[in-house]
C-alpha positions as CSV (number, residue, x, y, z in Angstrom):
1,M,129.2,153.5,162.4
2,S,129.8,149.8,161.8
3,V,129.2,147.1,164.3
4,S,133.0,146.7,164.6
5,G,133.4,150.4,165.3
6,E,130.6,150.3,167.9
7,S,132.2,147.4,169.6
8,R,135.6,149.1,169.6
9,G,134.0,152.2,171.1
10,R,132.3,150.2,173.8
11,S,135.7,148.5,174.6
12,Q,137.3,151.9,174.9
13,Q,134.5,153.1,177.2
14,M,135.0,150.0,179.4
15,R,138.7,150.6,179.6
16,A,138.1,154.2,180.6
17,K,135.6,153.1,183.2
18,A,138.0,150.5,184.6
19,Q,140.7,153.2,184.9
20,E,138.2,155.4,186.8
21,L,137.4,152.6,189.1
22,I,141.1,151.9,189.8
23,E,141.6,155.6,190.6
24,A,138.6,155.6,192.9
25,A,139.9,152.5,194.6
26,D,143.3,154.1,195.1
27,R,141.6,157.1,196.8
28,S,139.3,154.9,199.0
29,T,140.2,154.6,202.7
30,D,138.0,151.5,203.2
31,P,139.8,148.3,202.4
32,E,136.6,146.4,201.4
33,E,135.5,149.2,199.1
34,R,139.0,149.3,197.5
35,K,138.9,145.6,196.9
36,R,135.4,145.7,195.4
37,L,136.3,148.6,193.1
38,K,139.5,146.9,191.9
39,E,137.7,143.6,191.3
40,K,135.0,145.4,189.2
41,A,137.8,147.2,187.3
42,R,139.5,143.9,186.6
43,R,136.3,142.4,185.3
44,L,135.7,145.3,183.0
45,Q,139.2,145.1,181.6
46,E,138.8,141.4,180.9
47,Q,135.5,142.0,179.2
48,S,137.1,144.8,177.1
49,E,139.9,142.5,176.1
50,R,137.5,139.7,175.1
51,E,135.5,142.1,172.9
52,G,138.7,143.6,171.4
53,T,139.8,140.1,170.5
54,M,136.5,139.4,168.8
55,D,136.7,142.7,166.9
56,D,140.1,141.7,165.6
57,R,138.7,138.5,164.3
58,G,135.7,140.2,162.7
59,M,133.3,138.6,165.1
60,D,130.3,140.2,166.7
61,P,130.4,139.7,170.6
62,M,126.6,139.7,170.8
C-alpha cells in the first residue's frame, strides 16, 4: 500500500473512532464524561481532516 493509501486508511480509522466516541458520549449519563468524549471526537475529526487535506495535495503528514 502506498503512503497515501496508508494515510487515507488512517484518516478513515480516525473518523470511525470519532463516531464511536460521539455515540458513547450520547449514551453517557455523566455530563463531564459526555463533554470529554465529544471533545476527543472533535479533535480526532479535525486531525482526520488535516491528514485528508495533505493526502489530497500529495503531502506526507509525517
